[in-house]
N, C-alpha and C positions, 0 to 999 in steps of 0.2 A: 219571736216568740220569744217570753222570758221562763225559760225552764228548769226548773229544781229536781237536784237528783240525789234521792237519798242515796248508803250505801256505795257514790262513788268510789271510792277508792276500792271498789271489789271485781272481780272478772268482768264479767259483765257492765256494769256503773260505770268504772272506765273508759271503758270500747262507746259507748252510749254517750259519755260527756264528750270525748274528742270526734262524735260524730255530729252531735247538734253540733259544736262549736264550728265545724269544719263545710255543716248547712247554713252558716251566719245566724243563728240564733244565739243569745242572749243566755247561758249555764248560769248554774248554781251547785255548788257539789258537797253537800253533806256529808260528813264523813267521820267518824267516830276515834278509832283508836289508830289509827295506818289515811295519813294524810292523802290527802286525791289532787293528781299532778293537774288536770285539767276541768279548767270555769274556775270562776268566785268563791274558792275555799268556805265554807263554815262550820266548825266543830260542833259537833253538839249530838248530845245520845237523847235517841229518838224514844228511849221510856220517861224523858224528862218531861214532862206535857207545856207545863207552864214554860219554860226556855224554848224549847220549838216553837209550841204557837207565836213564840217574839219574836222568832229569828223570823221566819216563816212572813209573818204580817208586816215585819221591816220590809223582806224580797218584794212582797206582793205580786209570786209566780202567776201566769195564765195557766201552768200545767204543771204538774206533779209526776214523777213518776219513780214510787217507792218498790227498791228494791234491796234497803237492807233486811237483813234478815239474821237468826244464828240457823246458820245450814249444815251444822257437823249433829248426823242425824242419829248415831249416838252419844255425843251430848245432850243431844237435846231430854236422849227418856233418861237419861242419867243426872241430872242435872234441869225440874219440870217444870222448878219457878222461876228461873231465868228464863227457860223456855217460852214460857209464858207470857213474862214480864216481857222480854224482845218482839216475839211474833206476834203477840196477840195485842195485846195491852200497848207497845210501841207501832204499833198499827192504825189502832183505835185513834193515836196521840194523829197519826201523818193524818187520816181521815178525817179527823174533827179540823184543823188543820186548814186542811185543805178544801172544808164548806167553809170553812171561817174566809177563808179566802177567793172564794168563789172561785178557785182552778178546777180542772178537768183534772181526773186522777186515775193514774193506769198503776194498778199494784203487777206486782212476781209473785207469780205463788207454784205451783211445783205438780208435775208426775205424783207425787207422791202422796197427793188427796186419794187416788184410788188406791184400791186394797189388791189389785194388780192378777186377778182371777179370772182378767176377758183380754186384756188388753186390746190397742187402738182403738182407745177412747175417743169418745165425741164431747164434745162440749157440755152436752145432755144427758151426759152418763152420769148414776149415780156415785158421788162421792162415799166413800169409806175408807180412809186413812187406816193402816195398823203399826202405826207410829209414831209417839208422839209427835214428833215433829211433823208429819204428813196432816193430825189433829189439828196442830199450835197454826197452820197455814189455812186446815179448812174454816177454823175458828176465826182468820184475820178475813178470809172474803166474806163472809157472812158477816159480815160487821160492816168491810169496803159495801154491799151491797143494799145494805140498812140506812145508810149514812143519807138515799136520797139526792145525795150528790150527783153528780157527770162522771163517773166512770167508766173502766176495763178492765177487766181482773184476764192478764198474761199469765199461760202457765205451760213454760222451757221444761228440759225432761234435759237433765245430764252438759251442764254448760261446757264448756270445755272454749280454748282459748290459745292463743300463740304467747303468748307470755303470764310467764307466775303474778298472781296480783292480794296484794293484801296479805303477802307471807305466807300464800297459798297455790300448792301445785295444785293442777286437774289434772284427771287420767291420763288426758291424751299426753299430756307432758311426764307426767309419770310413766307411762307404756312406754314415752319414746327415750327415755333417761335409761329406765331399763335393758332396754334394747341394747341403745345407744355402748351402752356401758356392759355388752355382755352378761347379764343376769337374768336369772331366771323371772318369771314375772305372774305371779299365779290369776288368772284371768276368769269368772264364769262362763261359763257353758247353757248355762237353762238362766239365767236372766237379761229380759229383752225391757229396752226402752228406744225412743226416739233421741241420741245424741244431739245437739243445736250446739255450732259454732256462734260465739260470742256475737262476734261482728256481722255477722246475720240475724242473730236476735234483737241485734241494734237497732238495725236499718228497720227491720221488722215492725217495733215499738215505738218507734222514731211515727214513721207515716201513719201508726195506729194513735198515735198522739197527733202531727199535724192532723189527719181527718179528723181528730175527736169521736174516732171508734166507741159504740157504747155494746158494754156485755163481757161476755167469757170467750177467752178466742185460744185455740194451743196453738204455743206462735216454737214450735218446736223442730226439730229436724223434721224432713219426710220421710226418715226409713224408716223402719222395727226392726230392729238388730240386736243380735248378744252382746254381751261385753267381749267374750272371746273373736265373737266376727268382726267387730269394730275395730279388737287390737290387731288383729292378721290383718285389715285395709290398709292399717295403720303401715306396719310392716311392711307390705307391699307398695304402696305411697310413696315411703320415706326409704325406699331401696336399703331395710334395713335385716337381720334376720330372726322370720317366726320362730326359729324350731329353740329359743327362749321363752318363749310363753308356752305357758302350763294350764291349758282349760281344768277345770275346776269348778263342782258343783254346788251350788248357795249350801247344802245342807253339811259338806263341811266346814262352813265357816259358822266361827261363834262367834255372836257378837251380841251386846246390850238391844242393840233396837232391830225387829223385823225388816225387810226389806220384799218389797213384793216384786211377782215373780214377773207379770208382765205388765210395764205401766207406759208402753207406747202407747204414742197421741196420734189421733188420725186429726189432719192438718188440712181438708178437704175447705174447711170453712173456709182458713187462710189465705190458702189458694185459690177461690174465685174473689174473696173482696180486695185483696191486695198489691200492689203493684212488684214489691218486692217479696217473693217467692219462698217460701220454706225451700232448703237447697238437698239435694238427694246426698246421699253419706259420698261418696264418691266423688260430687263437684265439693262438697265444702270440704271433704281432704286435700284437695290439691290447690284451692283456697288457702289454707289454713299452711299449708310446703310454703306458698309466696307470699304470707304474711311472718310465717317464721323467717325466710332468708330476708324482707326487708325491715324488720327489726333487729335482725341480728346486723 
């Protein structure tokens, strides 16, 4: 299969490109500021519609995974014009190009499309974001649905992995670095989500693309857990001193953007549909430990 990935230098996109190559797919890796290491690199800004369409039509991919996004929740709140340009208009450009190429499109969305008042969200639950980041991702979802092309929308939650990517460090590595350096780490004990290992997400989404699954899927970790309990499990798995973890309430945290209190996702649909199942957090962290050992 000829697969094109946007955001291919990111935490998830880079892992997907590596996995797709291993599975003998022809991979084209779209990146902007940070170069992509796996697949045939294509440097293009997704907000540049003409250039993007031109590059996509050259490749003529059979499938496209759109992972490129402005994900910094606070920056999205502070620079709404840029967030809309990247997350909404950029997605429109990718979706239109996918339709022009007659390619299957899988769009990576987020659990932040929900307000966090309920938790354990099903794919069919009403989306009602409380941050501008969540709003842009929901608007992008709506556009993907309205293009009438072949599509799948995947919603992960708090993606983490064994190595930094695109100049960013993920939550799991941040916690591990703090503990290894014996530094205090403030972690929320009243915010729930479904942490998602990037390699697991890559497996699930690649299967979805290969099967051309349509509709919306929660492709996250299978465990609802607080940030604090997740950090505690990290400490236990890596045999580090958890006393440096400082349980903190979200109320004590001041930031430009609101965070949902409980954006955890119900993964039963994915569990019933996919061979690559969403991972329980304990299994995911054991795999993370192995991946970090191998990458070292």
